[in-house]
N, C-alpha and C positions, 0 to 999 in steps of 0.2 A: 502575663508575661512582661517581664521587665523591658524597658527601653535599653537599647545598646547604640554603641557608637559605630555607625556602619563604615565610614571612612577608615576609622582606625582599626576595624577588624579586617577591612579589605588590604590595608598595609600590612598587618601582621600576618594574614594567610599569604599574601604575595611575597612575604620576606621568608617564610618558612617551609613553604611547598614548592614542589618541583613542577606541579602542574599550573593550569591556569586558573586565574581569578577575575571574573567579569563583573564589573560595576557599571558598565556602560549601557546606554539604552538598548543597544542592540541585543547584548546578551539577556538582559532582563525580559525583554518583549519576546525573545525567543522561547523562554521558559514559563511564560505567564499563564499557558493553558496546557491541558493534557488531552486525554480522550473524552473527558466529560463535558458537561454544561458550564463548568466554573472558570473562574478567571481570578488568579491571585498574582500579582506582580512580585516576583521575589526582589529582596534586597541585593543579593550577590548570587552569583552562579559560579560554583567551583568544579573544575574537571580535573581530579586527582591524577597523578601521573602513574601510580601503582597501588598496591594494598597498604603500604606503609604511610604513602601520602593520605590515602583515604581515611586511615585511622587518625592521623594527626589532624586532618581537616575536621572530622567529627570533635575530636577533644578541643580544638582551639575555638571552634564555633560555639560549643556549648558552654566553654569556659567564659565566654564574653556575654552569656546570657541570651543568645540568639537562637531561633528556632532552626533545628537542623531537620531538612527535608531530603531524605536519601531518594534518588530516581535512578530508574533503569532505563527502560524504552519510552518512558511517558506515555504508555497506551492506557493508563487508568481511565476507566469510564465512571469512577465515583469521585474524582477529585481528590484522590489520596496523596498526589506528589506534586503540589504547587504551593508557592508562598515560602516565606523565610528565606534561608539560605539553602539553595538548591545544591546538592552535591551529586554530580552525574557521574555514577560509575560506569556507564556503559562504554565509554570512549576508550579507556586503556586498562580497567580492572577486569580483563575479560579473558584471562587464560584458562584452558582446560589443563590442569596440572597432572592429572593422572586418569587412566581408564584401566581399572583392575578387573580383567575379564573373568578371572577365576572367582573373585569375591563378589562379581557384579556390581561394583560400585564405580563411582567416578568422583573425582576431586576437582572443584570448579571455584572460580572467582565469582563474584556477584553479577559482573557485567556480561558474562556468557550468554550469548543468545541461544535459546532453546534449539533451534534447527542445527546449530553448529554443534551442540552436544549430541543431538540425535545422529548426525553425520558421522561423528567419531565413534560412536556406539555402535553403529549399524554393521561394520565389518566383524564385529564380534557377536552378531545376532542378538544385540541387546537394544533396549530403548529405554527412555525416561518414561514413567507411567502416565504422568499428567501431561497432556498436550493440547493446550487451549489453541483456538483457531489464529490467535495472534502470534504463534510460536516463531515465525519467521523475524520478529523484531522484539519479542519479550525476553527478558533477561531473567536468569535464575534467581537473582536477588529480588527483582520485583514479584516473582511468582511465590517465593517464600514469604515475602512481606503479605501478598494477599491471599495465600494458600490457593493458588490457581488450581484449576481441575482440568477440563478439557474434555474431548470426545471418549478417550479411553479410561477415564477415572471410574467409571461404572465397573470396570474389571480390575484395573490396575492402581486405584486409589488417587487421591489428591496429592499435591506437592507434599503436604504434611506427612502422609502416609509414607512417603518415599525418601524421607530425610534419614540420615545416619548420625551425623553430628554437624554442629556450626561452630566456627570460630567468630567470636563477637568482640566489639569494643563498646563499652558504656558510655554514656555521656561524660563521665569523669576520667575517661582515658583507660580504665581498667580492661585488660585484655583476658578473656577466658574462652574455654571451650565448654559446650554443652553436648552430651553424647546421647546415644540411643537409650531407651528405656531399658533398665535392668542390667545396664552394662557394668554399673559399679555400686549402685543403692544408694538411697537417701543419706545414710550415715557418712559415706564417703564425702558426698557433696558438703554436708553440713560441717565436715571438720576441715574444709579448705581454709587457707589463711586469708586474712585481709578481707576486702571488699567482696570477692567471690564468695567466701564463707558466710558472710554477712548476709548476702543475697539470698543464698540457699536456705539459711536458717529463717529468714523472713518469710520466703515462700511455702515452706514446709508448716511454719506455724499458721500461715494465712489458710492453706488448704485444710489443715486439722480443725480450724475454727469454723470452716463453712462447707465441710464435706457433704453434708445432707442437701444443702441448697444446690450446690454445684452438681451434685448427682442427680437431682430432680430436673433441673433446667437445662443443663448443657449435654452436648453429645448425643442427641436424641435420634439423629439420622445423619447420613454422610454429607449432605450439603448444608448442614447448618453452620454456615461460615460467619454469620454476624457475630460481633463481639469478639472477646478473647476465648480461646479454646481452654478454658479452665478446667475441664474435665480431664485434660491430658496430665494433670498433677494428681489426679486421685490414686490411690494404691493400685487399683485393678488396672491401671494404666501404665504403672511402673515409674511414676514420677518423671513423665517425659518432657523434660524442659525444652528440648530442641523443638518439639512439635507444638509447645505452647507459642514459641515464637512465630510459628507459621500463622499468618492471618493477624499479627499484631500491628500491621501497617507501619512499621518503622517507629513504633511509640515506645519500644523497650530498648533497643539496641541496634547496631548496625552490624550486618553480615560482612566479614571480610574473607571468608572462605567457607565452603559446604561441601561435605561428603554426602553423596546422594546415592541411593539404591537404584540399580538399573534391572529391568524386566526382561527375561527372555522373550524374544519374538516368536509368535507361533509359526510353524513351518509353512502354513498355508492359510489364506483368508479368503472368504467370499462375502460379497457384500449383497444383502438382500433389500431390496427397496419396496416398501410397502406403501400403497396408495389408498387414500381415505377420502371421504367426501368433505371432511372438516377436521380441525385439529383436535377437537373434544373427543370424536370418535377414535382418532388415533391414540389419544391418552387413555381411553379406556381399556386398550389392548396391552398396555405396558406391563402389567403384572404377568400375562401370560408369557410374553417374550422374556422378561427376566429369568424365569424359570429355566431358560435354556442357556444362561451364562454368556450373554453376548458381550463382544469386547466393547462395542459401541451401540447406542441407540439414540440416534440425532433426528431432530425434527426440523422441516422447513415447510413453508406453505406457498401458495400460488402467488400471493402478493409479492413475494421475493423472487420467486423463479420467473415471474412475467416480466421483471425488472433487469433480468440478466441480458447481456447483448444478444441479438438474435441468433448468431452462430453458437454461442454458447448454449442458449436454450434449445435449440435444434440438435446439437451434438448430445446434450443430456438424454433428449428423448430417444436419440439413436443408440444411446449408451445402455438404455434400459429403464428410464423414469417412466413408470406406468400411469394409466389414467387416475386422475384423482384432483383434489384441490389442496391436499396436505399429505406429506410423505414422512415416513420414518425411514432412515437409513441404518439398517441394522447389520452389523459386521460379526461374523462368526469365525472362529479358527479351528483348526485340526492339525493333526500330525501330518496330513497331506491333504492334496486338493479334494480328493474323494471324501476323506473323513469330515472336512469342512463342509463339503456339499450335502453330505448326510445330515449333519448337525442342523443346517439350514432347513433342509426338507422336513425334519422331524418337527421343527419350530413351526413351519408353515402348516403342517398337518394339525397340530394342536390348535393353532389360530383359527383354521377352518372349523374344527370341531366345536370351538368356543362360540360360534356364530359370527365372528368378526367379518365385516363387509370388504376387508381389504383386497386389493389387487396386488399382484406382487410379481416381481422379476429377481432372478439370481444372476449376479454379475460376477465373473471370474477374472475377466481381463483387466490387468492393473491400469491399463490406459483408460479404459470405460470407466473403473472405479474412480480416477482421478478427476475425470469430467464431472461425475456425479458429486464428488466431494467438493468441488469448486462452488456448486450451487450452496452448500452450507457455509464454507469458509468466508465467502463474500458477503455473507448475510448481514455482518455488523455495518458495513458501509452501505450496501443497498436499502437496508431499512430505514436510512436517514431520509430518504424521499418516498413519497407516496406515489402511486401510479399516475395521479394527475399532476405530480410535480410538487405538490406542497410539502413543507418541511415537516420531519418527525425527529423527535429527541429521545435520548436516554432519559434517566431519572427514576424510572421504574423498569429496569430491563433486566432484573438479576434475582428475583425472588425464587425460592424453592420451598417445596412441600413434599412430605413422604410421597413416594411415586404412586402408591395405591390411592392417594388423594388428589392426583393431578387432574383428572377430569372434573372433580368437583370444584377445584380452584379455577380452572379455565371457564366453566359455567358461571362462576361468581364474578370473575374478571370481565366477562362479556357484558354481564348486567351492569357492572360499574362504569364501563366505558360508555354504554349507551346512556346512562344515567347523566354523564357528564358532556355527552356529545362529542365523544373523543374516538379516534380509531387508531390502530396500529399493526404493523407486521410483526409476527412471532417467529421465534426459531429457538432451539434449545436442546438441553441435554435430558430428553424425557426419561431416559432410563433412571435418573436420579431425581426426577421431579423438578428440575430446574428449567425455567424457561426465560430466554431473553426477548425484549421486544423494544421497539421504538414507537413512540406515541406523537400524535400531532398535537402536542402541548403548544399553547401560545406563551411563550417565555418572553414576550416583548412588551407586555402591558401589565399594569397592577391587577386588572381583573383576570387576566390569563394566569398570572402567578398565584392568584387566590385560588384558582380552579386546580392548577397544579399541586398546591398544598392539599387541598381538601381531598383530591383523589389519592394522593400516596398516603395519606393519613388513613382513609377508609380501606385502601388495599392492604395496608399493614394490619388493620384489624381482621381483615378477611384471611390473610396469611396465617395470623396468630391462632385464629380460631381453628384452623385446619393443622395446627401443630407444626407450622413451617417457619421459615427464616427469610428475613427481608433481603439478605444478601445469600446467594448460593454459589458465588464464585468471585465477583469483582471487589469484594470488601465494602466497608461501610462509607469511609470517607466522609466528604461533605454531603453526599447524597442521602445517606441513611443513618448516620450516627445518631442524629436527633430522634430517630424514630426506635432507638433501642429500648427506650423507656416504655413504650408501648409493648414491645416483645418480651422483655425480661423484667419488668417491674423496676420500681425504684430501689428495691433490695438488690437486684441483680446489677444495676447501674453502679451502685455503691461498691459492688465487688470489683468492677472495672477500674473504678478510681483508686480503690486501695492497692490493687496488684500493679497498676501504672506507677504509683508512688514509690513502691518497693524497687522498681526498676530505674525509674528516672524522677528521683526527688524533685528536682528543679523544674521538671515539666517542659524540657527544651526539645524532647524527641518527637517531632512531628506533632506538635500540639494541635488540639482540635479534631484529631481523628479517634473516634470512639468515646473518648472521655472529653467532657466539657466541649461539645461540638458547637460550632455556629449555626444559626437556623438554616434549613436546607434549602430555602428560598432567597438566601443572601449571596451576593457575589456570582449570580448568574450572568455568564460572559455575555449573553445575547441582549440583555436588558441594559444597554449602554448607549453612548453617543453614536456608535458606528451604524446601528440600526436606522437612524434617521438621517444619515448622510446621502443625499441624492446627489451623485456626482455625474456631471456631464461626460459621457464617454463616447469613444468612436465606435466601437464594437457595439452591437445590439443587445447581446446576452438574452436572446429570446427564450432561451431555456430556464432562465433566471427571472423572469418576469421583467426583463430590461432594468435590473437592479445590480450594480456592480457588488454591493454589499451583500446581496444574497449569493451572487457567484462565490465570494469568499467565504461564505457560511457552509458552502459544500465540505470544505474540509473539517472534519469533526475530531481530527487527532488521533485515528486508529493506528496511523503509522505503517500503512502497507509500503509506503515508499522507502521505508528504512530497511526493507529486506536487502540481503546481500548475496543471495544464492541465485542470481540470475534475473531474466526478464528484462523488459525495455526500461522500466522505471525504477530508479531515477538514476542515470548514469554517473553523474557528478557524485552524488551521495556514494554509490557503490565504489568509488575511488577514494574519496576524502574520508568517509565515515563521519562527516561533521554535520550536526543537527541543522546548521544554517544552509547547507547544500542539499537538504532534502525537500521534496515538494512540500511536506507539511511545515518545514521551517520557514519557507519562503511565504506559504499561505498564512502562517500565523503572523509574520512580519506586516503583510498586507493589511491583514485584519487590524493589527495595532496601528497602522498608519490610520486607519478610519477611526479607530477610538481616539486617537489624538492626544493622550496624555503621557505616553512614554515615547511614541515616535511622533514628534510634534511638527514636522515640516511638511506633511502632506505629500504631495507629488514630488516635491523637491528632496524628499528624504535620500540621504546617502546610505542609511541603515538598509532600506529596501533596495536601492540601486546595487549595493555590494552583494546582497543575498541573491538577487537575480542574476548577477554577473556570470556565475558558473552555470546557469541553466542553458542547457544546449538547444532549447526549443524543440526538443525531439517529439514532443506530443505523447510520449509514452504514458504519462499520467491520465491523459484524455481516455484511454483504453484500460490501462492496469490498474488505476484508482477505482475502487468499487463505486465512489460517487462521481466520477469523471471530471475531477479537477482539471482544467486546461491551463496550465502554467505558462505554456507558450503564448497563448492569447493574453493573459494577464500581463506577462512581460512586455509584450509589444504594446499594449495599452499604456502601461506604466512609463515604458521608454519614451513614447510619444509626448506624454505630459511632461516628464521629468526634463526634456530637453526643448520644450516649447518656448518659443522666442529666445533661444540660446543655441543657435545653431553652433557658434564657436566652441561650445562645451562639449560637444559630442565627440565619441572616440573616432580617431582617423578612418578606422575601418568601415564605420558607417558611410563615409564619403566613397571609399574604394569599392568595398564589396556590396555595400548597399545599393549603389549605383551601377552595379555590374552590367544590367542590359544596356545602359547608355555606353558605358566605355567598351562593351563588346561590340556595339553597331560601329563605333568609331575604329576599333581595332581592325574590323573587317576590310576597312579600306586599305590598310597596309599591314597585313598580320605579321610579316617577318620584323619588320621594324618595332611593332607592338610587343612581340615576344622577347626581342632583345631589351626592350626598355622594362619590361615587366621583371625581368630576371635580375636586374641590377640592385645591388643592396640598397642604394639611395631609394629606389622606387618602392621596395619592401617597406623601409623605414617610414617614409612619407605615406603609405597606405596603411600602416599600423599591422603589417603581416609579419609573422614570425620569420626571421632570416633562416631557420632550419627548413621551412617550408619551400618546396618547389611549386612555382606558380604554373598551373596548367597552361599549355600552349593553345592559342587561338589557331583554329583550323585554317587552312590556306584557302579553302573554298566553304562557304556556309552551307548548311543543309538546304536552306531556302534557295540560295543561288544554284545548287545542284538540281533542286526539283524544278525550277523554272527553265533551266537549260535543257532538261531531260524531255519536257514536252509531255503530252498526254499519253499514258500507258493504261492498260487494263480496260476491259469492256464494262466492268462494272454492273455484271448481270445481277448482282445481288444488292445493288444500291450504292449510294454515295457516303463517304464519311469524311470528316474534317480531321486532319491530323495536326495536332497542335504542336508548333514549332517553338518549344521553350527555348530560352536563352541557352541552357546548357547543351541541349541537343543540336540547336543551330549553330552555335558558336564554338563549342568545345568538343562535342562527340557527335559530329555530323553522320558517322557511319551507323550509329544507332538509328537514326531517322531513315537513312537510306534502306536499312534492313527492314524496318517497320513497313516501309512503302512496298518492298517485295512481298512481304508476308500477307499483307492486307490485300494486294492485288492478286496473289495466289489463292486467297480465300474467296475471291469473286467480288471484290468491292473496288469502286472508283474512288480513288485518294484525291482530295483537294486540300489546299492550304487556305487559311484565312486571306482575304483580299489584300490586306495591308498587314504592316509589321503589327505584331501585338505582344502583349506580355501579361502574365498573370499578377504582376507586382509583389511575388513572393519576398524578394530581397528587401524590398522597402518594408514589408509587413515585419520580418524577422528583426529589423533593425529599428523598428519603432517610428517609421516615418509614414505615418498612416495617411496622412493627407494626400501625399504623393501616390501612395499605393491605391487610394480610391479614385484618384483622377486617372491613372494608368488602367485599372480595372473597368472603369466606366467606358474608357475609350475602347478597349478591346471588347468589351460586351456589345457595344454599337456596331462595331465591325462584324461581330458574330451574329448580330440580330437576324439577318435573312436566313442563315442556317438554322437558328433556334426556331424561327417561325416555320421553317420547312420540316422540322423534326429530325434534321440531320445529326447523326451521332457525333460526339467530339471524343477523339482518341488522344489520350495523354500518354507520354513515354517516360516523363520524370515523375516519379511518385509524389514529390514535394509539391511541384506544380498543379498536378492533377487533384491532390488533396486541397490545394488552395481554392480551387473552383468549387470543390464539394462542400467544404466547410467554410472557409474564410470569407468567400465572396458573399454569401447570403447573410453572414454576421456583419460585414463591413458596410454593405449596401443593402440594408434591410428593406428599404422602400423601393428597390429597384426590381421590377419583375423579371429582367432578364438575368439578374444574378441567381434568382431562384430556378429560373428555367436552365440555366447553364449547370447548376448543380445537378439537376435531374438527368441532364443530357450528357454528362461528361463520364468517360469510362476509362479505366486502363486497358492496355492491349489485351491482358488475359482475360478481363472481365467481358470484352466485347467479343472476342473470339470464342469464348467458352458459350456465351449467350447465344451466338449464331450458330452453334452446333458445327463448327468447322472441325474437319478431321485433320491434325496436324501430321507432318511427317514424322515417321519413326526415326528419333534421334538416338535414343538409347544412351546407355552409359550412366555414369553417376555424376551428380553435380552438388558442389557445397554451396549452399544458398544463403545469402544475406538479405533478408527482408528490409526494405527501407523503414525507418521508424514511423514516418507518417503514413505509409502504407498500412503497417501493422495498427495504427490508431484509428486512422479515418477510413481507409478504403477496404481493409481486409485482405487477407493473402489466399483465400480458399480458391478463388478462380485460378490463380497462379498454380497452386498445387495441382488442381485438376488439369490444367493444360498440360503441365509437364508429365503428369501420369499418362495422359493420352498420348503424348509424344514418347512414352517409354522411358522417360528420364526418372532415374531413382533420386530423389531430392533428400539430401542431408542437410537438415536446418538445425545448426548447433544454437544452443540457448545463449547467443552472444549478446543479444541486446543491441544498443545503439553502436554504431561504428566509431564513434567518438569525433568524427569530423563536423557532421552537423551543419553543413552549410558554410557560412562565414566563421562560425565558432573556431573550429579547429585551425584556421588560418591566422587568426588573430594572436599577436605576439604575446599577450599575457594569458592565453589559454592553451597555448601549444603543448606544455607539459601534461595538463590534464586531459587534452585530446588524445595524446599518445597513450596515457595510462588507460583511458577507456577501452581504446582498441586493443591494448595488450591484455586486457582483462579475460578475453575469450576469443574474440574474432581472429585476431592476427596470428595467434598461436594454433588456431583450428586450421587456417588457410596453410601456414607452413607445414602442418602435419599431413596435409592431404596429398595423396599420390599425385604423381604427373599425370596421369590417367583421368583424374577427376577434374571436370570443368568448374571453375569458380564463377558464380553467376550472382550479379547484384545489379538490379535495375537502376538504384539510385546514383547519381553522378558522384556525390560525396562518398558514398560507400566504396565505389570502384577507385577513387582517388586514394582514400585511406589505404586501401588494399595495395594499391600499386606503389605507394610510397612507403608501405611498411613491410612488403614482402617482395619476392621475385616473381610473383603471379600476376598474369594480366586478366583481370576479370571481364566478363562479358554480360551484355543486356540479353534478356531472353529472346527478344527480337533478333538479335545477331545468331544465337544459336538456331533458331528455328530457319532463318535465311540461309545460313551456310548449309543446312542440310537439304533445303529446297534446291539450293544451287547445285549440290552434289548429285542429287536424284535427277536433275535436268541433264547434267553432264554425263551421267551414266546411261540416260535413255538415248543420247544423240549416236547417230549412226557411225561407226568407226571406219 
């Protein structure tokens, strides 16, 4: 590859494109890694504005002699889309141009996300056949480049099998369309004018010269994804140039537009879950199941299931996960539910007759099926950690063999793992002989990397011996391209080089992928300075061996946070769609901060500060990310160090809302005056508060003052509880505290408050003032000590404060036994009442419920659902995600627009659409405030709803 003038190219691109061109450290660091083990810092990052911009970017970059790296969702596990000049098509080149229901086709741009295409096709009873588990963020362009497969490819084919035609741009700027096989014939293409005809004549001469070798080595089974699909050019395949492009990893041309074939959805589906003692036994039954034409046949094992959150694991068992240590999820379709069930029963009958020891359950309920499928779709992330917390990596996660040889492959692989002292968790597409796995390679030392190389070379020999492919789905990239010589031989690799030169004579299109690859153990991103940086941190990171660098390695780049179809994670990305504002983007920049060669200022980095700026600290990633990235904690840690010894540099909001507990206590002395002052424009400006925001009013009487004036009530025949008077309840929503007292006393408990003023320190945590937070927490825990010693339960009403005790306190005060005791003794109101088997009053009616993000992520919401059900409340829980206010975030001047946009994404429209008879329920003060300021509805805390019903019952029972 020739050298080129990067600043000159940046100027040229910036002058001729309407999209953005990033040569800055932040842009380059953001795109230095993908979902693989590799790191290659790009020279430039281009985000084209549209299709024409994309074509121009390719041509201009190639003309400068620079490497052109096309990128979609950045989820590649083989390192296919890093380095050179990154051209990100996912941001703007992402329109669905047409859905042709009668023709069963769709026309899409390369940045279209698969789930968006599926959603558009579903009303027509259609779907795209290849559906990888990364479909919520994988783009069609990336799927074409890697020939992605997915769960249904056993029935509906790979991405290549579902292509109709592609509009392309070559490195020299030539635009052309390649059609479905047999559409026009070889002669037509050979007669095309200019560079297009020259290309086709060269391809036809190539296949004529090598027809025998190609027919013997390529296209031997469905998951032979490695290398180029040269067999597509053979006469028996109709000179299928479009499908040759699938799996070429951007090495031939860039896709500008694709017409894809859609598949009719079956009228009904059943999921048959088969349980086995081990994965090898499950693999042995694959040929029997295949005879019944399954739509899917996916494998998971106990190593992964046991790492699922407890509530998901329990839900999976309840949904139908049978006994076993390994499972196959087999989906069968039919013209109706009865036909699908009969098909499944026939399959089970033959399986029993074959002597298979499988246990089985038939699952027809779509919601139960969804729970079981989550066990599989979360596998890529879950597999990155072993059950004991040790890290595991890709690198050998994608091999495939003919399905009838899968059992032999797994036996050989087990022997190979044992020989090298390795272990791994596996999952995969057993119906096509493809298995994914993460292995506990040591990628941090020379010895570990030598073991890694030896293992993959020996595993390659095993796969080749069984007639398999080193890549069965993810492509070769940096991880496997070097191994192609072992798979195809030197003459096969020469064919790859020859066909690459036909398409890309200058060798600028994603160089090093498949042809002339770098060694597979070079540019491993974990083998760098970051691994040796032992930073002094305030949080303990006890789940990451007390190592901030290890915590940052949790993000392996699979990009679950880039999904746009709901969920709590990641609210700012769902609004902006910018990589910078995804959990992955922030994690990559924190990692680059540790590497220190692109992001060079450490804790003082403005690049990291700006990336974290739109993090709402919602903690959604803690639960929704399969590897439990906790960006809220990382943001608090970074912010603490970033402003250390520089208090004047902090945003004004850190002093106003970060110190809210102090200001609230002062306001309690003269609440009317405080409310008048807080509403002034000057006060908002000095506090960094958005002028559009209404500042919530301080109560005329705090909850604590009400409680002390009230005196002792309730006999407490069922014991004593401590009700936590958080700042929000005490000073801003005292009616919630009063309601909770009434409910707890009605349940038979004596309610007490801490003996002195207390605070959980949450506002100081969220603004990165961790020294203050520790002092506040220690003081509060000391006040609670007698209650903790007595085993008195602590009831929290504000979910974020309750979560602070449950998660933040033990991490901030790791050596303080009171913090760990408080974490075990603190409950939400619903948790405590459900645990105490209290029978609530019958409230009835419907409630639209907004769970607080911290409750979703840390505490769980099952107890609330159970309590509402026991009270006869029909809970409607929209997939609204974060409310958008998120404590101080939505009040801050610079965040108001994003805060409102997050709320308007789903929550506020749902509230407006709710009938007047529907109660709006939100336990979080932030959630209630966002709803009140964005709609005309007044939301209530669950305690208020229960207390109102108790009061009504008492009134009804009084003598008239």
